[in-house]
N, C-alpha and C positions, 0 to 999 in steps of 0.2 A: 854822708851816703854810707850807710849800705846794705847790701841787697834791693836795692831798688827805694832800699826805706829812708829817710830823712828824720833827723833827730831836734826835735820841735817844745820838748817842756822840759828840769829836771827838774825833779818831786823832790822832798825828806820825808822819813820819819822812822825813830822820833824829833820830832826840829829843836830838843833840847836836851840834856841831862834831868830835868825834870816834866817833858811832856809822858802820858800815855798812848798812844795814843799809839800807835802802829801798821806795818805797810799795808795789811790786810783790811786793817779798817777805812783806812787813808784812799788805796788805790779803789775798793766799792764807793767811796764818797762822790771818788771821781768819775766811775761809767756813772751810777745811779743816785746820786745826792743830787747838790743845788746848789746854783748860778749862786747862791746869801753865799754857802759853805764853802766852793772850791770857785779857788779862782781860777784856778786851769779849764775848771765848765764855765765863767767868765767870761774868760778870753773867747772860749769857742762859740758861745754861745752869741756874746757882740761879734764876732768875725763871721757867721753865717747865717747870721739874720738875713739878709736880703736874700738866702736860699731857703728857708727854716720857716720865713710865715715870719715868728714870732720872738718881735722886740724883749725887749726886756725889762717887768712891769711891775710896777709894785702890787703887793701880794696882802692879804688874812689884814691884820688891824693897818699894815698899811710903809709900815719898816721896812720889812719884808721887799727883797728886788730878786726876783727869780726869771723862769722866762716862761711859766706856767706851768698847772698838769701837765697840758699837750703839748706844751717847748720842750719838756725836760724830757720831756715821752721821747721827741724828737729826735731832742742828740742826744738817748740813751740811745736810737734805735747807731746815729751818724755815728758815734765813739765809737759799739761791738761794728762795723764791717768797714772803718777806716782806719781805726785805730790801733798798736799795736805795744806792748811790753814788756820791760826788759830793766832787770833789778842787779844792783850788787849789793854786799853785803859789807859792812863797815861799823869801827868798834864808837864814828865817831863822825854820823852821817854830815851833821850840819859845817861839819870842817870842808867833808872834799863837792859838799855843794855849793860852797863859792869858792872852790878852786878848778873845778869842775865852771860854772861861769865865764869863769876870769880865763879863759884856755879855747870851751869852746862852743859855736854861737849856736845859741838857742829864741828863738825869735818867743816864742813864749810866755818866756817868767818873767820877772817883770822886777823883782828885790833884786833889790843884789847886777841887777844888767843894764846899769843905767847907760854902761856902753855902747848894747847892741845898733843895731841902726832901724830896724823896729820900734826899738822902745816911746816915739817920738807916736807913732805914729798909737800903738795900741795901747799905749798910757791915753791920751786924742778920743777914742772909739770906747775907752771903756770908762772918759770923763762926757760924753756923748748922749749915752748911749741914759747912763744914771740919770746925768740932767732929763729928759724926752718924760723914763720914767715919772719923773716925780713929777717933772708936769703933765704924767697924764690921771686921768682918773685915776685907784688901783680898782686891777683886773676883781672879776667876778669869776669865783673857782667853784659855784657853788654846783652845777651841774656837769663839772669834772672831778674823774678820781685819775692819784699815781698809782698803774698799775707796775 
């Protein structure tokens, strides 16, 4: 904890030597993408479902799972009001991430964070949300748009 804030997630960019992803694109997706493409958004969406009222749903052709347009917009606003970002630069961010996950307790990371006490809880919540989404009808988003 620092200045009353708690670190909950560590993300990196690029993910390896061949990745073309940038820190800017990764942050943009975490803050305004969708749960299908952001493990952080998926975890937050699942954990905040009772508050938001937006469960994980199959959308489009039924292969993708998101919070629907309205749910993703709700999460956009929640992140704007509640999340803070800080970064460091490193020539080998994937090595730094591995080291940090071994030393810093962050509950929202799954990959490489199996030792964290919240790992099993979060993994199970995500698994249950995906199962429920698969059993539900594909969300009709024709009357919704993402702004």
